[in-house]
PyMOL commands that place a pseudoatom at each C-alpha (Angstrom):
pseudoatom trace, name=CA, resn=MET, resi=1, chain=A, elem=C, hetatm=0, pos=[56.282, 7.553, -11.240]
pseudoatom trace, name=CA, resn=ALA, resi=2, chain=A, elem=C, hetatm=0, pos=[53.143, 7.440, -13.368]
pseudoatom trace, name=CA, resn=LEU, resi=3, chain=A, elem=C, hetatm=0, pos=[49.980, 9.077, -12.165]
pseudoatom trace, name=CA, resn=ALA, resi=4, chain=A, elem=C, hetatm=0, pos=[47.209, 6.654, -11.159]
pseudoatom trace, name=CA, resn=VAL, resi=5, chain=A, elem=C, hetatm=0, pos=[44.238, 6.656, -13.539]
pseudoatom trace, name=CA, resn=GLN, resi=6, chain=A, elem=C, hetatm=0, pos=[41.834, 7.333, -10.664]
pseudoatom trace, name=CA, resn=LYS, resi=7, chain=A, elem=C, hetatm=0, pos=[43.800, 10.366, -9.523]
pseudoatom trace, name=CA, resn=PHE, resi=8, chain=A, elem=C, hetatm=0, pos=[43.911, 11.614, -13.122]
pseudoatom trace, name=CA, resn=ARG, resi=9, chain=A, elem=C, hetatm=0, pos=[40.103, 11.334, -13.350]
pseudoatom trace, name=CA, resn=GLU, resi=10, chain=A, elem=C, hetatm=0, pos=[39.797, 13.291, -10.109]
pseudoatom trace, name=CA, resn=MET, resi=11, chain=A, elem=C, hetatm=0, pos=[41.963, 16.039, -11.588]
pseudoatom trace, name=CA, resn=VAL, resi=12, chain=A, elem=C, hetatm=0, pos=[39.839, 16.128, -14.746]
pseudoatom trace, name=CA, resn=LEU, resi=13, chain=A, elem=C, hetatm=0, pos=[36.671, 16.343, -12.663]
pseudoatom trace, name=CA, resn=GLN, resi=14, chain=A, elem=C, hetatm=0, pos=[38.065, 19.172, -10.538]
pseudoatom trace, name=CA, resn=ILE, resi=15, chain=A, elem=C, hetatm=0, pos=[39.045, 21.156, -13.615]
pseudoatom trace, name=CA, resn=LEU, resi=16, chain=A, elem=C, hetatm=0, pos=[35.638, 20.509, -15.218]
pseudoatom trace, name=CA, resn=TYR, resi=17, chain=A, elem=C, hetatm=0, pos=[33.932, 21.664, -12.042]
pseudoatom trace, name=CA, resn=SER, resi=18, chain=A, elem=C, hetatm=0, pos=[36.128, 24.760, -11.813]
pseudoatom trace, name=CA, resn=THR, resi=19, chain=A, elem=C, hetatm=0, pos=[35.400, 25.627, -15.426]
pseudoatom trace, name=CA, resn=ASP, resi=20, chain=A, elem=C, hetatm=0, pos=[31.666, 25.126, -14.853]
pseudoatom trace, name=CA, resn=MET, resi=21, chain=A, elem=C, hetatm=0, pos=[31.738, 27.350, -11.762]
pseudoatom trace, name=CA, resn=ALA, resi=22, chain=A, elem=C, hetatm=0, pos=[34.028, 30.169, -12.816]
pseudoatom trace, name=CA, resn=GLY, resi=23, chain=A, elem=C, hetatm=0, pos=[34.747, 29.600, -16.481]
pseudoatom trace, name=CA, resn=GLU, resi=24, chain=A, elem=C, hetatm=0, pos=[38.453, 29.820, -15.687]
pseudoatom trace, name=CA, resn=GLU, resi=25, chain=A, elem=C, hetatm=0, pos=[40.786, 26.900, -15.256]
pseudoatom trace, name=CA, resn=GLU, resi=26, chain=A, elem=C, hetatm=0, pos=[44.188, 28.605, -15.507]
pseudoatom trace, name=CA, resn=ALA, resi=27, chain=A, elem=C, hetatm=0, pos=[44.412, 29.142, -11.741]
pseudoatom trace, name=CA, resn=MET, resi=28, chain=A, elem=C, hetatm=0, pos=[43.937, 25.407, -11.217]
pseudoatom trace, name=CA, resn=ILE, resi=29, chain=A, elem=C, hetatm=0, pos=[47.451, 24.514, -12.424]
pseudoatom trace, name=CA, resn=PRO, resi=30, chain=A, elem=C, hetatm=0, pos=[49.454, 25.816, -9.439]
pseudoatom trace, name=CA, resn=PHE, resi=31, chain=A, elem=C, hetatm=0, pos=[46.667, 24.837, -7.034]
pseudoatom trace, name=CA, resn=MET, resi=32, chain=A, elem=C, hetatm=0, pos=[46.588, 21.232, -8.238]
pseudoatom trace, name=CA, resn=MET, resi=33, chain=A, elem=C, hetatm=0, pos=[50.349, 20.936, -8.379]
pseudoatom trace, name=CA, resn=GLY, resi=34, chain=A, elem=C, hetatm=0, pos=[50.618, 22.115, -4.774]
pseudoatom trace, name=CA, resn=THR, resi=35, chain=A, elem=C, hetatm=0, pos=[47.587, 20.404, -3.289]
pseudoatom trace, name=CA, resn=LEU, resi=36, chain=A, elem=C, hetatm=0, pos=[47.630, 17.109, -5.158]
pseudoatom trace, name=CA, resn=LYS, resi=37, chain=A, elem=C, hetatm=0, pos=[51.403, 16.884, -5.492]
pseudoatom trace, name=CA, resn=VAL, resi=38, chain=A, elem=C, hetatm=0, pos=[51.271, 16.239, -9.230]
pseudoatom trace, name=CA, resn=THR, resi=39, chain=A, elem=C, hetatm=0, pos=[53.476, 17.436, -12.038]
pseudoatom trace, name=CA, resn=LYS, resi=40, chain=A, elem=C, hetatm=0, pos=[52.641, 20.281, -14.370]
pseudoatom trace, name=CA, resn=LYS, resi=41, chain=A, elem=C, hetatm=0, pos=[52.650, 17.718, -17.205]
pseudoatom trace, name=CA, resn=SER, resi=42, chain=A, elem=C, hetatm=0, pos=[49.851, 15.781, -15.454]
pseudoatom trace, name=CA, resn=VAL, resi=43, chain=A, elem=C, hetatm=0, pos=[47.754, 18.918, -15.026]
pseudoatom trace, name=CA, resn=VAL, resi=44, chain=A, elem=C, hetatm=0, pos=[48.330, 19.895, -18.661]
pseudoatom trace, name=CA, resn=SER, resi=45, chain=A, elem=C, hetatm=0, pos=[47.202, 16.393, -19.734]
pseudoatom trace, name=CA, resn=ALA, resi=46, chain=A, elem=C, hetatm=0, pos=[44.099, 16.710, -17.550]
pseudoatom trace, name=CA, resn=ARG, resi=47, chain=A, elem=C, hetatm=0, pos=[43.331, 20.119, -19.074]
pseudoatom trace, name=CA, resn=ALA, resi=48, chain=A, elem=C, hetatm=0, pos=[43.658, 18.611, -22.555]
pseudoatom trace, name=CA, resn=LYS, resi=49, chain=A, elem=C, hetatm=0, pos=[41.085, 15.942, -21.667]
pseudoatom trace, name=CA, resn=VAL, resi=50, chain=A, elem=C, hetatm=0, pos=[38.802, 18.642, -20.262]
pseudoatom trace, name=CA, resn=GLY, resi=51, chain=A, elem=C, hetatm=0, pos=[39.071, 20.400, -23.623]
pseudoatom trace, name=CA, resn=GLU, resi=52, chain=A, elem=C, hetatm=0, pos=[37.991, 17.220, -25.390]
pseudoatom trace, name=CA, resn=ILE, resi=53, chain=A, elem=C, hetatm=0, pos=[35.043, 16.814, -23.018]
pseudoatom trace, name=CA, resn=LEU, resi=54, chain=A, elem=C, hetatm=0, pos=[33.971, 20.435, -23.406]
pseudoatom trace, name=CA, resn=ALA, resi=55, chain=A, elem=C, hetatm=0, pos=[34.106, 20.056, -27.194]
pseudoatom trace, name=CA, resn=LYS, resi=56, chain=A, elem=C, hetatm=0, pos=[31.427, 17.333, -26.808]
pseudoatom trace, name=CA, resn=ARG, resi=57, chain=A, elem=C, hetatm=0, pos=[29.526, 19.106, -24.012]
pseudoatom trace, name=CA, resn=GLU, resi=58, chain=A, elem=C, hetatm=0, pos=[26.424, 19.854, -26.071]
pseudoatom trace, name=CA, resn=GLU, resi=59, chain=A, elem=C, hetatm=0, pos=[26.071, 16.210, -27.092]
pseudoatom trace, name=CA, resn=LEU, resi=60, chain=A, elem=C, hetatm=0, pos=[26.799, 14.948, -23.568]
pseudoatom trace, name=CA, resn=ASP, resi=61, chain=A, elem=C, hetatm=0, pos=[24.357, 17.382, -21.972]
pseudoatom trace, name=CA, resn=ALA, resi=62, chain=A, elem=C, hetatm=0, pos=[21.634, 16.320, -24.407]
pseudoatom trace, name=CA, resn=LEU, resi=63, chain=A, elem=C, hetatm=0, pos=[22.155, 12.681, -23.382]
pseudoatom trace, name=CA, resn=ILE, resi=64, chain=A, elem=C, hetatm=0, pos=[22.038, 13.627, -19.691]
pseudoatom trace, name=CA, resn=THR, resi=65, chain=A, elem=C, hetatm=0, pos=[18.851, 15.630, -20.241]
pseudoatom trace, name=CA, resn=GLY, resi=66, chain=A, elem=C, hetatm=0, pos=[17.218, 12.743, -22.089]
pseudoatom trace, name=CA, resn=ALA, resi=67, chain=A, elem=C, hetatm=0, pos=[18.134, 10.174, -19.440]
pseudoatom trace, name=CA, resn=SER, resi=68, chain=A, elem=C, hetatm=0, pos=[17.329, 12.276, -16.378]
pseudoatom trace, name=CA, resn=THR, resi=69, chain=A, elem=C, hetatm=0, pos=[13.717, 11.599, -15.541]
pseudoatom trace, name=CA, resn=SER, resi=70, chain=A, elem=C, hetatm=0, pos=[13.965, 12.974, -12.003]
pseudoatom trace, name=CA, resn=TYR, resi=71, chain=A, elem=C, hetatm=0, pos=[15.417, 16.423, -12.602]
pseudoatom trace, name=CA, resn=GLU, resi=72, chain=A, elem=C, hetatm=0, pos=[15.615, 19.043, -15.283]
pseudoatom trace, name=CA, resn=PHE, resi=73, chain=A, elem=C, hetatm=0, pos=[19.206, 19.565, -16.428]
pseudoatom trace, name=CA, resn=GLU, resi=74, chain=A, elem=C, hetatm=0, pos=[19.556, 22.918, -14.650]
pseudoatom trace, name=CA, resn=ARG, resi=75, chain=A, elem=C, hetatm=0, pos=[18.613, 21.312, -11.311]
pseudoatom trace, name=CA, resn=ILE, resi=76, chain=A, elem=C, hetatm=0, pos=[21.342, 18.677, -11.478]
pseudoatom trace, name=CA, resn=SER, resi=77, chain=A, elem=C, hetatm=0, pos=[24.154, 19.648, -9.117]
pseudoatom trace, name=CA, resn=ARG, resi=78, chain=A, elem=C, hetatm=0, pos=[27.422, 20.776, -10.665]
pseudoatom trace, name=CA, resn=VAL, resi=79, chain=A, elem=C, hetatm=0, pos=[29.269, 17.801, -9.216]
pseudoatom trace, name=CA, resn=GLU, resi=80, chain=A, elem=C, hetatm=0, pos=[26.798, 15.305, -10.661]
pseudoatom trace, name=CA, resn=ARG, resi=81, chain=A, elem=C, hetatm=0, pos=[26.618, 17.126, -13.991]
pseudoatom trace, name=CA, resn=ASN, resi=82, chain=A, elem=C, hetatm=0, pos=[30.394, 17.132, -14.421]
pseudoatom trace, name=CA, resn=VAL, resi=83, chain=A, elem=C, hetatm=0, pos=[30.818, 13.545, -13.239]
pseudoatom trace, name=CA, resn=LEU, resi=84, chain=A, elem=C, hetatm=0, pos=[28.221, 12.550, -15.824]
pseudoatom trace, name=CA, resn=ARG, resi=85, chain=A, elem=C, hetatm=0, pos=[30.027, 14.508, -18.540]
pseudoatom trace, name=CA, resn=LEU, resi=86, chain=A, elem=C, hetatm=0, pos=[33.301, 12.793, -17.688]
pseudoatom trace, name=CA, resn=GLY, resi=87, chain=A, elem=C, hetatm=0, pos=[31.771, 9.320, -17.339]
pseudoatom trace, name=CA, resn=LEU, resi=88, chain=A, elem=C, hetatm=0, pos=[29.756, 9.565, -20.538]
pseudoatom trace, name=CA, resn=PHE, resi=89, chain=A, elem=C, hetatm=0, pos=[32.736, 10.935, -22.431]
pseudoatom trace, name=CA, resn=GLU, resi=90, chain=A, elem=C, hetatm=0, pos=[34.763, 7.911, -21.381]
pseudoatom trace, name=CA, resn=MET, resi=91, chain=A, elem=C, hetatm=0, pos=[31.887, 5.557, -22.165]
pseudoatom trace, name=CA, resn=LEU, resi=92, chain=A, elem=C, hetatm=0, pos=[31.187, 6.984, -25.611]
pseudoatom trace, name=CA, resn=PHE, resi=93, chain=A, elem=C, hetatm=0, pos=[34.462, 8.375, -26.933]
pseudoatom trace, name=CA, resn=GLU, resi=94, chain=A, elem=C, hetatm=0, pos=[37.252, 6.406, -25.278]
pseudoatom trace, name=CA, resn=PRO, resi=95, chain=A, elem=C, hetatm=0, pos=[37.046, 2.829, -26.529]
pseudoatom trace, name=CA, resn=GLN, resi=96, chain=A, elem=C, hetatm=0, pos=[40.029, 1.791, -24.367]
pseudoatom trace, name=CA, resn=VAL, resi=97, chain=A, elem=C, hetatm=0, pos=[37.858, 2.410, -21.280]
pseudoatom trace, name=CA, resn=PRO, resi=98, chain=A, elem=C, hetatm=0, pos=[35.289, -0.388, -20.835]
pseudoatom trace, name=CA, resn=GLU, resi=99, chain=A, elem=C, hetatm=0, pos=[31.774, 1.010, -20.449]
pseudoatom trace, name=CA, resn=LYS, resi=100, chain=A, elem=C, hetatm=0, pos=[31.283, -0.684, -17.075]
pseudoatom trace, name=CA, resn=VAL, resi=101, chain=A, elem=C, hetatm=0, pos=[34.548, 0.842, -15.816]
pseudoatom trace, name=CA, resn=ALA, resi=102, chain=A, elem=C, hetatm=0, pos=[33.407, 4.301, -16.933]
pseudoatom trace, name=CA, resn=MET, resi=103, chain=A, elem=C, hetatm=0, pos=[30.162, 3.773, -15.014]
pseudoatom trace, name=CA, resn=ALA, resi=104, chain=A, elem=C, hetatm=0, pos=[31.876, 2.444, -11.881]
pseudoatom trace, name=CA, resn=GLU, resi=105, chain=A, elem=C, hetatm=0, pos=[34.358, 5.324, -11.877]
pseudoatom trace, name=CA, resn=ALA, resi=106, chain=A, elem=C, hetatm=0, pos=[31.561, 7.879, -12.274]
pseudoatom trace, name=CA, resn=ILE, resi=107, chain=A, elem=C, hetatm=0, pos=[29.829, 6.406, -9.234]
pseudoatom trace, name=CA, resn=ARG, resi=108, chain=A, elem=C, hetatm=0, pos=[33.106, 6.408, -7.266]
pseudoatom trace, name=CA, resn=LEU, resi=109, chain=A, elem=C, hetatm=0, pos=[33.761, 10.043, -8.127]
pseudoatom trace, name=CA, resn=THR, resi=110, chain=A, elem=C, hetatm=0, pos=[30.236, 11.017, -7.141]
pseudoatom trace, name=CA, resn=ARG, resi=111, chain=A, elem=C, hetatm=0, pos=[30.589, 9.299, -3.776]
pseudoatom trace, name=CA, resn=LYS, resi=112, chain=A, elem=C, hetatm=0, pos=[33.914, 11.038, -3.182]
pseudoatom trace, name=CA, resn=PHE, resi=113, chain=A, elem=C, hetatm=0, pos=[32.926, 14.543, -4.311]
pseudoatom trace, name=CA, resn=GLY, resi=114, chain=A, elem=C, hetatm=0, pos=[29.148, 14.416, -3.924]
pseudoatom trace, name=CA, resn=THR, resi=115, chain=A, elem=C, hetatm=0, pos=[26.830, 12.342, -1.774]
pseudoatom trace, name=CA, resn=ARG, resi=116, chain=A, elem=C, hetatm=0, pos=[25.699, 8.742, -1.592]
pseudoatom trace, name=CA, resn=GLU, resi=117, chain=A, elem=C, hetatm=0, pos=[22.277, 9.816, -2.859]
pseudoatom trace, name=CA, resn=SER, resi=118, chain=A, elem=C, hetatm=0, pos=[23.794, 11.623, -5.825]
pseudoatom trace, name=CA, resn=ALA, resi=119, chain=A, elem=C, hetatm=0, pos=[25.706, 8.439, -6.656]
pseudoatom trace, name=CA, resn=HIS, resi=120, chain=A, elem=C, hetatm=0, pos=[22.352, 6.670, -7.097]
pseudoatom trace, name=CA, resn=PHE, resi=121, chain=A, elem=C, hetatm=0, pos=[21.247, 9.404, -9.504]
pseudoatom trace, name=CA, resn=VAL, resi=122, chain=A, elem=C, hetatm=0, pos=[24.485, 9.219, -11.529]
pseudoatom trace, name=CA, resn=ASN, resi=123, chain=A, elem=C, hetatm=0, pos=[24.184, 5.429, -11.651]
pseudoatom trace, name=CA, resn=ALA, resi=124, chain=A, elem=C, hetatm=0, pos=[20.594, 5.653, -12.914]
pseudoatom trace, name=CA, resn=VAL, resi=125, chain=A, elem=C, hetatm=0, pos=[21.441, 8.146, -15.656]
pseudoatom trace, name=CA, resn=MET, resi=126, chain=A, elem=C, hetatm=0, pos=[24.557, 6.276, -16.799]
pseudoatom trace, name=CA, resn=ASP, resi=127, chain=A, elem=C, hetatm=0, pos=[22.712, 2.943, -16.702]
pseudoatom trace, name=CA, resn=ALA, resi=128, chain=A, elem=C, hetatm=0, pos=[19.812, 4.317, -18.776]
pseudoatom trace, name=CA, resn=ILE, resi=129, chain=A, elem=C, hetatm=0, pos=[22.221, 5.556, -21.451]
pseudoatom trace, name=CA, resn=TYR, resi=130, chain=A, elem=C, hetatm=0, pos=[24.184, 2.294, -21.347]
pseudoatom trace, name=CA, resn=LYS, resi=131, chain=A, elem=C, hetatm=0, pos=[21.033, 0.183, -21.760]
pseudoatom trace, name=CA, resn=LYS, resi=132, chain=A, elem=C, hetatm=0, pos=[19.782, 2.361, -24.608]
pseudoatom trace, name=CA, resn=ARG, resi=133, chain=A, elem=C, hetatm=0, pos=[23.103, 1.869, -26.409]
pseudoatom trace, name=CA, resn=GLN, resi=134, chain=A, elem=C, hetatm=0, pos=[22.929, -1.902, -25.876]
pseudoatom trace, name=CA, resn=ALA, resi=135, chain=A, elem=C, hetatm=0, pos=[19.329, -2.238, -27.130]
pseudoatom trace, name=CA, resn=PRO, resi=136, chain=A, elem=C, hetatm=0, pos=[18.914, -3.522, -30.672]
pseudoatom trace, name=CA, resn=GLN, resi=137, chain=A, elem=C, hetatm=0, pos=[18.106, -0.692, -33.054]
for i in range(1, 137): cmd.bond("trace and resi %d" % i, "trace and resi %d" % (i + 1))
show_as sticks, trace
zoom trace
């Protein structure tokens, strides 16, 4: 049975968060397999996507910094920061994911792993970047 896209995003977010916290994601494989009841192949795929996101981290973080008018980058919670990295990566570098879907999923993930208030912040940042991309140059 194929893994649901939403569950896959949750796995990617959890690995991103773990990497941001401890810099080590290797221990996540057995944990995720046991806790989330997913295959090793699914976790390996999620880790591969995390690698792609981390390769673009500097660019993504610069966009987040530019769009965040409320907080300096260092003050953004780890959950919000990593949801934004994931959402922006999907919005900018995965053309098969519609931009509005990337935004909606980022908000969903923030509500699940963060707070309702942080979802408003993530929405504002993602929306600002979306609108800037849509504006005529």
